[in-house]
Every structure is written in structure tokens, then in C-alpha cells.
N, C-alpha and C positions, 0 to 999 in steps of 0.2 A: 072241568076236570081237563086238565091238559095232558097228553100220552106223549111218550116220547117218539122220535121219529129213528133211533136207532134201531136197526134189528137186537131183537133177541140175545144171539150170538154175541156180537159186541158189545151190550150192557156185561154181560157175563166176564165179560176178560179184562172190564175194568180190574186198574190198579189203584190203590188209594193214595194220595198224593206223598206220606210218609217214607211208604215203599220208594217211592220212587224216585225222593231223596237220599234215603239211603245206597241206592245203585248206581248213582250220580257219585256219591262220596266213594265206593269202594273201588270205581272206576279212575278215580283220581287218585287214590293210593297205591293201585297197582300201577298207573303211570308214574308214580315219583319214584318208585322204588327201583322200575324199571331203568328210570334216568339216572338216580343215584348208581346202579351196577353197572353201569356203562362208562359215566364220565368220572367218576370218586375215584380216588386210588386203590387199588387192588391188592388182595390180603397177603400179596407174597411181598409188598414190598414196592413194586414196580409205581411208578410214575405218574401223575394223571397224565393227558392227554392237552397237546401244547396251549390247547386253545382256554382249557381249566390254568394252568400256571402261569399263560400270560395276564391272568387275572390276578395271578399275588403279585405282590409289590411290599418290600422292602419300607419298613420305619424310616421317616428321616431324621437324621445324626441330629444334635441338637446345635444351634449354631454354635461356635467359638466365641467364647467372651473375652474380648482383648483386655481390658482388664485387668486380667484373673480374679475376677469376684466371685464368678461364678465357681470357684474351684470348691471340691470338699473341704471344709473344715479350712479355706484360706482366711487368711488375715486382711486382704488387700493391702499391707503394708511395701514401703516402697522397695525395689529393687525386685518387686515378684519373689522373695526367696520362700520356702515352705519352712512352717513352722516347726522345731523340732520335737520329737517323738521322742514316747518315752525308752525307744527303742535303744535310736540314737544316741540318748543322753550315756544311758548303760553304758554302750560302746567307747564313749569315749573317758565314759570312767575307768574301767578296764584297761584301755591304752595309757592311761594316768599312774597307774597303779604298777602295770609291765614295767613303762619307762622309770619307774621310781627304784624298784627292784635292780632293774638292771642298772643302775648308776652304782644302788647298795652293794650289788656283787661286785661289778668292777674293781668299790674302794677295796673294798676288801681281799682282793685277787690284790690288788698294790699294794698293800701292807703288807700280805704274805710274802710277795716278791720282796720287797725291801729287807723284811726280816731275813727272808734263807737266802742273802746274798751282804747282809752286815756282818761284821768283824765279830768271834767268839775266841773270848778268851778263859783259859783252864788251865791247872797244873799237872802235870803227869809226871811219873813216876816208874824205874825201874827199881825192883825191889827183890831181892836172894833171902830170903827169910829164916834162911838155914833149917833147912828138915827135921822134923822132930826124933827122928831116929838116931839122925848124930849125937841127940845131947841126952838122949834115952838110956836107959839099959845096955852095955853092949856098945854104946854109939863110939865113935873115934874121935870126939872133939873133948880136949883139957875140960875139967871141972868150972872151970871161969864160967862157963856158959851156965846156966839155969836152966829147967828144965822147959818144953815147949809151950808148955803154959802161963808160965811167968814173963818169956820172952814175945807172947803174941799179944798180951798189954802191954809191953812197951812196943810191939811196933804197930800195934794199932793207933799208941800214942804218938808216936812218930808222924804217923800219916795225918794224923787231925793239927798236930803241931805245925805241919805244913801247910794245911789248905790243900790237899792232894784232892784231885776230880777224879784221875784216873789211876791205875796202876796197874805194872803186870809183874807177876807175882813169880820165881824159881824157887824152887825145894819145898814148895807149899803143900804138904801131902794131906793124906785125909785127917788125922788128925787137928791136925791145925787149920784145917777147912772150917771144920765145926766148930772152931774156938771163934774162927774170926765171925761167922755167918751169924754165929749168938751172942759177941761181945759188938759187933760193927755193925746194926742194921741201917744205916742209913748207906750203907755201899749194896749194888746188884751183884752176881759174880757169873763168871761165865767158863766153862763147861760146869762148874761144881763138880758132880759125880759123876755124871753124865757119862761122863768118857772112860772110865775105868780107874782105877788106883792108880796106876802110871800118870795120865794126860791130867788127873786133878792137880798135878804140880804146879802147872802152867796157869791157873787162872789167872784172868782178867778180875778184876773190878773197877767199877765207877759209882761217883754217886749219885743215887737215885734223883735227886730235887734237881741235878743239874741234864743228865744224858737218860733216853731211854733206847732201849734196846731194839733194833731193828731185823736185823737178822746176824745168823751167827754161822759159822762154820767149823772143820778144823780140816789142816794138811798134813799129811805124813812127811814127820823130817827124820832122816837116820841121826840114831844115838851111837851111844860107845857100842863100837863094835858093828857096826851097819846095823843096828836091830832098830825099826821102825816105831814113832809113837806121835799120834796125834796132838797137837797144838794147835790152838785159836785164834781164829778171827774173828771180831764184829762188830758190824756198821752199827754206830752210835747216833740216835740224833738227839742235840738241843733242846732243851724243852723251852726254852725260850725263842732262840731264833729259828727253830726246827733247821740249822744247819747241820749236815750229815758226814762225818768220817768213819773211815776204817781202821780199828785199832788189834794190833794183831802181838804175840808174844811167843818169847823162843827160848830154850836153853840148849844151846848146841857144847858137846861134848869135850871135858878137858882132859887131859892126858896125865895121869895116876898111875901108879903103879899096880894097882887093882885095875883099874878100865886100860892101860895102855898107849900108845900111842894111837892120837884119832886126829890129826892133824886132816889127813883124808876126808874123812867122815865131816867134820867141821866143813870141809871147802863143798862139798856134794850138800850139805844140807845149806849155808847159805846162798848158793848158785841157785834152790829151788824157792827158798823164801823170797829171795831180791826178785825172780822170774814173774811167781805168783803174785806177788802184793805191785808188782808194774804194772801185770795186767790187771788187776781189779782199778789199778788210778785212771789206767788209760781206757776203761771199761766204761765209765758213765761221769770219768773228772772230779771223783770225789777224793779231798785230801785221804792222805794212810800217814799213821805212826805205828815206828816199831819202837814197841821195850824187849830186851833181852841180857840173858847172862849172854855171850857170844862165845867167852873164854880166849877173847884173841883182843888186841890193841890194834891194833898199825892195818893188819892184814885184813879181818872187818871192817874198818873203816874206808879203807882201800875199793873192798869189793863193792859195800853199799853206795859210796858217792861218784863212783867210777862213768856211769851213766849219766852226769845229770839230774836225777830225779832226785834224786834223796841224798838232804845235809842232813849232818848231826848236829846235836842239843850244842854239843861241848863245845862247837865251830870245827875249825877248818875248813878244807876247799870242797868245791862239787862238780863235778866234773872234769876234765885235761887232766894234768899233773895230777898225781895224790901230795896233797898235803896237813898231814893230820892234826890237830890242837894241841899244843906243847904237852898237856897234860890228860890222859887216859886212863880211863879203867877198864874193866873186861864186862863192863855193866853199861848198853850206850840208849840212847832216845834217837830213833831217826825218822824223820819225815820226809814227804815225799813235796814236792812244789803245790803251794796252796796254804801250805804250813810256815811258819816264823819264828822262831825261839828264844826267849832273853831270859833272862835270870837264870841261868842254870847252874847248879848247886852240887855240890858232890858232899853226905851232909853225914856223922860218922853216927851209926846206930848202937855204940856203946855193948851192952851185953846181948842186945837182941838178935843177934848175926854176925857173921865172920864179913858181910860186905855191908860197903858202905850204901847210902840210897842215894841215885840220882836221879834230880828232877828237873823242871825249867819250868818255864812260861809259853804254854803255845798257844799259837794264834790261827784261826782259821781268817786267814785274810779275806778282805773282802772283794765280792765276785762285781766285774765290770757289766 
């Protein structure tokens, strides 16, 4: 029987082998934690010590491919061009559509400019239709003239037979306005009844298929005894070419036993009319055409044509010394520069009125 040489106290202190290994593992773990807390990146985002940083290296960039074959999606085609992407193709299509739209717009604008500068021809008239009150009960005209209704039918027939596109009326009373509007639907009118029973007498009519109204206003003109009446001015636009022109219509007062001598008021009225229409013409360059019963012959001709802006459809001089046409009515048509007249005529109206209808072909000349 063998006996241990170790004293009893030492035998009591022996530790099993498993316990020793566990102790070693604990020590290793403690050392690892201590090292990590010392050398790792701190919680507050600080950098690791230089020794640790020095151990970190970035991965090497891939080597360049001299043939371009390594590019993503590359085709390896000649010239190294990239393949067209769906985005670039859509952009190119949008650019093509935009350029095509630009060309179409330019063509439309060019055509519109051509139309707006093209000559426009139409027939214009000045027509004193003899007021209904003159031939109605208590009127001052002999029984030679029928009543206003019958005479209005005659007047409309005269307009149609002569192909009148624009007409300036005088003595066109409210009752006659109603008859005309109901029976001659191809025409539009201004001012209608909008300016009252006095101004209705000076309505301007235009064929609706030939012109449209762009703008309208009136100017105050002295009539008999100096009383003021609003008289119409309209800016019309051709339905075919879009050319525009101003039209004005006036009736200056006559000398009569009941109204007295109105030469002073005719002169004042003419000055207002000419100044206003000259300003309109100079404003935008749009031509101006004037119709009216001016109750003057040579006097009104010389006043209108003296400045060299207006000429008469009946002929005669313009600017410089006054040389009236050989035959004159008290009814006139004048046009500014930009208007040419021909085929001037004085048409007898029979029993429709005590005035002839004067009319002419007017041409808005081409614009360079």
C-alpha cells in the first residue's frame, strides 16, 4: 500500500483539473475585454489608436480595362460609344416633336402675317335714308314718298343690289332701325339703340360674313344750334384676312328755316371729326374710312383733304391746294392713307329717300 508523501494540508488544497481550466478561460476573457476596451474605437465616435488605424487598408480599385469591355452594359463596339439608353431615346423623340411643333407654329404665323398684309376689297356706302318722321303723320315731306316701312324695303334692296358691305346711315330713326334689323339679318349694326333715340340715326351697318366688330366708341359732335350728339366709330376686322380698319359715320347740321344757319357748328364738327380720326390712324396705322352727310360740298372736301391724310372716293386732290372733284354731293366717303377707292357711283334711290346713295369700292392696300 502506497502512501502519499504530501502533507494532509496540501492534499486538502488540490483543485480538480476542470476547475483549473475554467479559471484559465476566465483570465483569458478578462484580458480580451481589457484589450478591446483599450484599443478599439471608443463609444463617443473617437478614432482608434494609430497602431490600429495603420492596420486598416482600403481595397485596391479594379484595374482599368483598356478595351472598354469591362464596362457595365458595354457592347465592346468600335469607337467606345455607349449604347443608347431608354431615357436618351425618349429625350431625342421629345426634341424632334418640339422642333416639328416649332416649324408648324412658324408656318401658321407666316400665313397669318401674309393674310394680314394682303389687300382687302369691299364696297362702302353713305346713305341718308330719310327719317321715318319726315313721311309719317305730320311729316314735312310730300306724299311722293311712301311710309317708312315701304321705303325701308326699298333701301334694303338698294344695298343688296349694289353689294354694299359697309354702310353709314343718316336719319336712320328708331323705327327704321327696328325694320332694318328684322329684315336685313345679314348685317350687324352699331350703336343700335344703345346710345339713345338721337344717336340711333347714325348707325353703321356691316355685312357679318365680311367683317367682325373689334372695338366701338362714339364721339360728341355739335349738331344744330351746338347741341351735342354722340356719333359712332367702329374698328372692324376682315373675316378672311384679319385686316382691320376704322369706320366713322357723321351727320353735320344743315341750314334750314327751322334750324337756322349752322355753318359755325359744321366747321367745329369737322374739326373734331378730322382730329379724332387722324389720331386713330396715327395710333396704330390702321386705315380709316369716313361716311357722312356733311351738308357741305367744297368746304368739307377741302377741310378733310388739306392735311394730305384723307382723300375722297369721289376724286379730287389731297394735300396742298384744294381741287375738288367736278361733281359733288353733300354725302361723302373719305379714306385715309392705306385706302384706295375706285368704281365710285351715285345711285338714285327713287322714292326710298330724298338722297342718292354714294358708294365705291374700297381697297385696304397691301402692307410691305
